[in-house]
C-alpha positions as CSV (number, residue, x, y, z in Angstrom):
1,M,80.5,64.3,68.6
2,L,79.3,67.8,69.7
3,R,80.2,69.3,66.4
4,K,77.9,66.8,64.6
5,T,75.1,67.0,67.2
6,D,74.9,70.8,67.7
7,L,77.1,72.9,65.4
8,E,75.9,76.2,66.9
9,I,76.9,75.3,70.5
10,Y,80.1,73.7,69.3
11,R,81.1,77.0,67.5
12,A,80.2,79.1,70.6
13,I,82.5,76.9,72.8
14,V,85.3,77.0,70.3
15,A,85.0,80.7,70.0
16,E,85.1,81.1,73.8
17,Q,88.1,78.8,74.0
18,R,89.8,80.9,71.4
19,K,89.0,84.1,73.3
20,Q,90.2,82.7,76.6
21,R,93.6,82.0,75.0
22,S,93.8,85.4,73.3
23,V,93.1,87.8,76.1
24,I,94.5,89.0,79.3
25,N,91.9,88.1,81.9
26,L,91.9,90.5,84.9
27,I,88.4,89.6,86.1
28,A,88.9,89.1,89.8
29,S,86.3,86.4,90.2
30,E,87.5,84.2,87.3
31,N,90.2,81.6,87.0
32,Y,91.2,78.6,84.9
33,T,90.6,75.1,86.3
34,S,93.0,72.2,85.8
35,K,92.5,69.5,83.3
36,A,91.7,67.1,86.1
37,V,88.9,69.4,87.3
38,L,87.5,69.8,83.8
39,Q,87.6,66.0,83.4
40,A,85.7,65.4,86.6
41,V,83.0,68.1,85.7
42,G,82.6,66.6,82.2
43,S,82.3,63.0,83.6
44,V,79.4,60.5,83.6
45,L,78.5,61.7,87.1
46,T,76.3,64.2,85.5
47,N,73.9,61.3,84.7
48,K,73.2,60.4,88.3
49,Y,70.4,61.8,90.4
50,A,71.2,61.7,94.1
51,E,68.9,63.8,96.3
52,G,69.9,63.6,99.9
53,Y,73.3,63.0,101.4
54,P,75.8,60.1,101.4
55,G,74.1,57.0,103.0
56,H,70.8,58.8,103.0
57,R,69.7,59.2,99.4
58,C,66.2,59.4,97.9
59,Y,67.4,57.2,95.0
60,G,69.1,53.9,94.6
61,G,72.4,53.2,93.0
62,C,74.3,55.9,94.7
63,Q,77.2,53.9,96.1
64,Y,79.8,55.6,93.9
65,V,78.5,59.1,94.0
66,D,78.4,58.7,97.8
67,V,82.2,58.1,97.7
68,V,82.6,61.3,95.6
69,E,80.6,63.5,97.9
70,A,82.1,62.0,101.1
71,L,85.6,62.7,99.8
72,A,84.7,66.3,98.9
73,V,83.3,66.9,102.4
74,K,86.3,65.3,104.1
75,R,88.8,67.3,102.0
76,A,86.9,70.6,102.5
77,C,87.0,70.1,106.3
78,Q,90.7,69.2,106.2
79,L,91.6,72.0,103.9
80,F,89.9,74.7,106.0
81,G,90.1,73.1,109.4
82,A,86.3,73.1,109.7
83,E,84.0,70.9,111.8
84,H,81.4,70.4,109.0
85,A,81.1,71.1,105.3
86,N,78.3,71.1,102.9
87,V,79.5,70.9,99.3
88,Q,76.2,70.8,97.5
89,P,75.3,74.5,96.9
90,H,75.3,75.2,93.2
91,A,76.8,78.7,93.8
92,G,77.9,81.1,96.4
93,S,74.5,82.7,96.5
94,Q,72.9,79.4,97.4
95,A,75.6,78.9,100.1
96,N,74.7,82.3,101.6
97,M,71.0,81.5,101.4
98,A,71.5,78.2,103.2
99,V,73.1,80.0,106.1
100,Y,70.3,82.6,106.3
101,F,67.6,79.8,106.1
102,A,69.5,77.8,108.8
103,A,70.1,80.8,111.2
104,L,67.3,83.3,110.6
105,K,63.6,83.7,110.2
106,P,62.1,86.1,107.6
107,G,62.2,89.6,109.1
108,D,65.3,89.1,111.2
109,R,68.0,91.7,110.9
110,I,71.3,91.1,109.1
111,M,74.2,93.5,109.0
112,A,76.8,93.5,106.2
113,M,79.1,95.7,104.2
114,N,77.3,98.0,101.8
115,L,77.4,96.9,98.2
116,R,78.9,100.2,97.1
117,A,81.7,99.8,99.7
118,G,82.6,96.4,98.5
119,G,79.9,94.0,99.7
120,H,77.8,91.5,97.6
121,L,74.3,91.4,96.3
122,T,73.4,88.5,98.7
123,H,74.5,90.6,101.7
124,G,71.2,92.5,101.8
125,R,70.8,94.3,98.5
126,E,67.1,95.3,98.2
127,A,66.8,93.7,94.7
128,N,68.1,90.4,96.0
129,F,66.3,87.8,98.1
130,S,68.4,88.7,101.1
131,G,67.1,92.3,101.0
132,Q,63.5,91.1,100.4
133,L,63.3,88.5,103.2
134,Y,65.4,90.2,105.9
135,R,65.7,93.6,107.5
136,C,69.1,94.8,106.5
137,C,71.6,97.4,107.8
138,F,75.0,98.2,106.5
139,Y,78.5,99.3,107.5
140,N,80.8,101.2,105.1
141,V,84.5,101.8,104.8
142,D,86.1,104.9,106.2
143,R,85.7,107.8,103.7
144,E,89.4,108.8,104.0
145,S,91.3,105.5,104.4
146,E,88.7,103.4,102.6
147,L,89.3,100.6,105.2
148,I,86.8,99.0,107.5
149,D,86.4,101.0,110.6
150,Y,85.8,98.4,113.3
151,E,84.8,100.9,115.9
152,E,82.1,102.2,113.5
153,V,81.0,98.6,112.8
154,A,80.6,98.1,116.6
155,R,78.6,101.3,117.0
156,I,76.2,100.2,114.2
157,A,75.9,96.7,115.7
158,R,75.0,98.1,119.1
159,R,72.4,100.4,117.6
160,E,70.8,97.9,115.2
161,R,71.2,94.6,117.2
162,P,71.4,92.3,114.2
163,H,70.7,88.6,114.4
164,L,73.5,87.9,111.9
165,I,76.6,89.9,111.0
166,I,78.3,89.2,107.7
167,C,81.9,89.9,107.0
168,G,83.6,89.4,103.7
169,A,83.4,91.3,100.4
170,S,83.5,91.1,96.6
171,S,85.8,94.2,96.1
172,Y,87.7,94.9,99.3
173,S,91.4,94.7,98.8
174,R,92.6,94.6,102.4
175,L,92.9,92.0,105.1
176,I,89.7,91.4,107.1
177,D,90.0,91.2,110.9
178,F,87.7,88.3,111.6
179,A,88.6,88.3,115.3
180,A,87.4,91.9,115.6
181,F,84.1,91.0,113.9
182,S,83.8,88.0,116.3
183,R,84.2,90.3,119.3
184,I,81.5,92.6,118.0
185,A,79.1,89.8,117.3
186,R,79.5,88.3,120.8
187,E,78.9,91.7,122.3
188,V,75.6,92.2,120.6
189,G,74.5,88.5,120.7
190,A,74.7,88.0,116.9
191,L,75.8,85.0,114.9
192,L,78.8,85.6,112.5
193,M,79.1,84.6,108.9
194,A,82.2,85.1,106.7
195,D,81.8,85.1,103.0
196,I,85.3,84.3,101.7
197,A,84.3,83.6,98.1
198,H,87.1,85.8,96.8
199,I,89.9,85.0,99.2
200,S,89.3,81.3,100.0
201,G,92.4,80.3,98.1
202,L,94.5,82.8,100.0
203,V,93.0,81.6,103.3
204,V,93.9,77.9,102.8
205,A,97.4,79.0,101.7
206,G,97.9,80.9,104.9
207,L,98.1,84.3,103.2
208,H,95.0,85.7,104.7
209,P,93.7,85.1,108.3
210,S,91.1,82.3,108.4
211,P,87.6,83.0,109.6
212,V,86.9,79.4,110.6
213,P,88.0,79.8,114.3
214,W,85.9,83.0,114.7
215,C,82.7,82.4,112.8
216,E,79.7,80.1,113.2
217,F,79.4,80.0,109.4
218,V,81.8,80.4,106.5
219,T,80.7,80.4,102.9
220,S,82.7,80.4,99.7
221,T,82.6,79.8,96.0
222,T,84.9,77.1,94.7
223,H,86.3,78.9,91.7
224,K,88.0,82.3,92.0
225,T,91.2,81.9,93.9
226,L,90.4,78.4,95.0
227,R,90.7,77.4,91.3
228,G,88.0,74.8,91.2
229,P,84.7,74.5,89.3
230,R,82.0,77.1,89.6
231,G,80.0,76.2,92.7
232,G,79.4,76.9,96.4
233,L,80.5,75.7,99.8
234,V,79.3,76.1,103.4
235,L,81.5,75.4,106.4
236,C,80.0,75.5,109.9
237,R,80.5,74.4,113.5
238,Q,79.1,71.0,114.3
239,Q,76.2,72.3,116.3
240,Y,74.8,73.9,113.1
241,A,75.5,70.9,110.7
242,Q,72.0,69.5,110.7
243,A,70.4,73.0,110.2
244,I,72.8,73.7,107.3
245,D,72.3,70.4,105.6
246,S,68.5,70.7,105.9
247,A,68.6,74.2,104.5
248,V,70.4,73.0,101.4
249,F,68.3,69.9,101.0
250,P,65.4,69.8,101.0
251,G,65.2,73.5,101.8
252,L,66.8,75.1,98.7
253,Q,67.9,72.5,96.2
254,G,66.9,69.1,94.8
255,G,69.5,66.8,93.3
256,P,73.1,67.9,93.8
257,L,75.4,68.2,90.8
258,L,77.7,65.3,91.5
259,H,79.9,66.0,88.5
260,V,80.6,69.5,89.9
261,I,81.1,68.1,93.4
262,A,83.7,65.7,91.9
263,G,85.4,68.8,90.5
264,K,85.3,70.4,93.9
265,A,86.9,67.4,95.5
266,V,89.7,67.4,92.9
267,A,90.3,71.1,93.5
268,F,90.4,70.6,97.2
269,R,93.0,68.0,96.8
270,E,95.0,70.2,94.5
271,A,94.8,73.0,97.0
272,M,96.6,70.8,99.6
273,K,99.8,70.6,97.5
274,P,102.8,72.8,98.1
275,E,102.6,74.2,94.6
276,F,99.2,75.7,95.4
277,I,100.8,77.8,98.2
278,R,103.5,79.0,95.7
279,Y,100.7,79.9,93.3
280,Q,98.8,81.9,95.8
281,R,102.0,83.8,96.8
282,A,102.5,84.7,93.2
283,V,98.9,85.9,92.9
284,V,99.4,88.3,95.8
285,A,102.8,89.5,94.5
286,N,101.3,90.1,91.1
287,A,98.4,92.0,92.5
288,A,100.7,94.2,94.6
289,R,102.9,94.9,91.6
290,L,100.1,95.7,89.2
291,S,98.6,98.0,91.8
292,K,101.9,99.8,92.3
293,E,102.4,100.1,88.5
294,M,98.9,101.6,88.0
295,A,99.5,104.1,90.8
296,E,102.9,105.1,89.3
297,R,101.0,105.9,86.1
298,G,98.8,108.4,87.9
299,Y,95.8,106.2,88.7
300,R,94.3,106.4,92.2
301,V,94.1,102.9,93.7
302,V,91.4,102.6,96.3
303,S,92.8,102.3,99.8
304,G,96.3,102.8,98.4
305,G,97.0,99.2,97.4
306,T,96.1,95.6,98.1
307,D,96.7,92.7,100.5
308,N,95.0,90.1,98.4
309,H,94.3,89.3,94.7
310,L,92.4,92.3,93.6
311,F,92.1,96.1,93.8
312,L,90.0,99.0,92.5
313,V,91.1,101.8,90.3
314,D,89.4,105.2,90.6
315,L,89.0,106.6,87.0
316,R,87.4,110.0,87.8
317,K,90.6,112.0,87.0
318,S,90.8,110.3,83.6
319,G,87.4,111.5,82.5
320,L,86.2,107.9,82.0
321,S,83.5,105.9,83.7
322,G,84.2,102.4,84.7
323,L,81.9,101.1,82.0
324,E,83.7,103.1,79.3
325,A,87.1,101.9,80.5
326,E,85.8,98.2,80.5
327,R,84.7,98.5,76.9
328,I,87.9,100.2,75.8
329,L,90.1,97.6,77.4
330,E,88.0,94.7,76.1
331,S,88.5,96.1,72.6
332,V,92.2,95.5,72.9
333,G,92.0,92.2,74.7
334,I,92.2,93.1,78.4
335,V,89.2,91.9,80.2
336,V,88.1,93.7,83.5
337,N,84.8,94.7,85.0
338,H,83.4,98.1,85.9
339,N,83.0,98.4,89.6
340,P,81.8,100.9,92.2
341,I,84.4,102.6,94.3
342,P,83.5,103.6,97.9
343,Y,81.1,106.5,97.9
344,D,80.8,106.3,94.1
345,P,78.8,109.3,92.7
346,L,77.9,107.2,89.6
347,P,75.2,104.5,89.5
348,P,76.2,100.8,89.7
349,A,75.5,100.2,86.1
350,V,78.1,102.8,85.1
351,T,80.6,103.3,88.1
352,S,83.7,105.4,88.5
353,G,86.0,102.5,88.8
354,I,87.3,99.2,87.5
355,R,88.2,96.1,89.4
356,L,91.5,94.2,88.6
357,G,92.5,90.8,89.8
358,T,95.5,88.5,89.2
359,A,94.3,85.0,89.9
360,A,93.7,84.0,86.3
361,V,96.8,85.6,84.8
362,T,98.9,84.0,87.5
363,T,97.5,80.6,86.7
364,R,98.7,81.1,83.1
365,G,102.3,81.8,84.4
366,M,102.5,85.5,84.3
367,T,104.9,87.2,86.7
368,E,105.5,90.5,88.3
369,A,107.5,91.6,85.2
370,D,104.5,90.9,83.1
371,M,102.4,93.1,85.4
372,V,104.6,96.0,84.5
373,Q,103.8,95.5,80.8
374,I,100.1,95.0,81.5
375,A,99.8,98.2,83.5
376,E,101.5,100.0,80.6
377,W,99.1,98.6,78.1
378,I,96.1,99.5,80.2
379,D,97.4,103.1,80.5
380,V,98.1,103.3,76.7
381,A,94.7,101.9,75.8
382,L,92.8,104.3,78.1
383,K,94.8,107.3,76.8
384,S,94.4,106.2,73.2
385,R,90.6,105.7,73.4
386,N,90.0,108.1,70.5
387,H,92.7,106.6,68.2
388,Q,91.4,103.5,66.5
389,R,94.6,102.7,64.7
390,Q,96.6,102.7,67.9
391,L,94.0,100.5,69.6
392,K,94.1,98.0,66.8
393,E,97.9,97.8,66.9
394,L,97.8,97.4,70.7
395,A,95.2,94.6,70.3
396,R,97.6,92.7,68.0
397,K,100.5,93.0,70.6
398,I,98.3,91.8,73.4
399,R,97.0,88.8,71.4
400,R,100.6,87.8,70.6
401,F,101.5,88.2,74.3
402,A,98.5,86.2,75.5
403,H,99.4,83.3,73.3
404,E,102.7,83.0,75.0
405,F,100.8,81.8,78.1
406,P,98.7,78.8,77.2
407,V,95.4,78.1,78.9
408,Q,95.6,74.5,80.2
409,A,92.4,73.2,78.7
């Protein structure tokens, strides 16, 4: 039907499907959903408008979508051990914005990890709404260890007296001590929010400490390691439930995307199964092995390794920028993103590093042995950057390899 209705869009989708099957995807924020999630997201629920919440909608005829959203909320609370969940945010950015609107007034001070140390745009970057509406201060990682220095975080918090402290990151490869952040927040009278967009799958599998017991608010995306559809999620303590719900609707959004919420509900149920825990263990093992293999080939891995699904590679000794490396690797079928390293001398649009993640390749069934091969291909590609014949032959090998691991779609 789509092919007859809109051939151009059909061709773009087919091309993207072909590409996803033909490349090694090491983008740390991407994954592949199950067929069940895809079916829910592509369902007739997209036809229904349902402003409000289950039992309290602005439209009639919502009895079935109420069931869907109620199940998603119930499963999210069960999965994370949370008192309240809002599953309506369209993305992680809206989830973070909902917390800010619920907990802060414009001009209040927030404190978060510096973007160039591993933080996120919505944690106070001046170009983002968070940096425009709120006064922001930042903590970094230690220059030598490249780990969070909790004593330094405490010193900054005492000096700046933020209203809200944000813990969580988009490119930090080590465990985060949420209890330590909680102690700091209590000392200075701040609320605490954890953004676990990247590690939420590891959290529910018990492979990373949970922030839920320590934080007033927890936000996440529902894709990445959680392996659901693209979307956002807010968890909070019951005392903040009404404020969060009001911030999402009517504060930020109109009608929720019920087809996406259905996909979230399916993903939450999938994450409760034992095989999901096995999958997350494999993700962590693959990241550790890929990190080790890159280090053994002479690349400096930021902080010396990883405890989660991702890590950063410092490319300065290779004479390449992160952007150059990203383009070289994409030309042979290995997809990564250029990413700042801590205290990066290059601008964010160029960077000195790349970020590698293993959630997507693990979903496709790749193992630690495959990480050895992938590290070798990355090394060969970067060292052969001026030899087009070698790069073309490498691209053929990688395409054949990728096709051995089907994308379930």
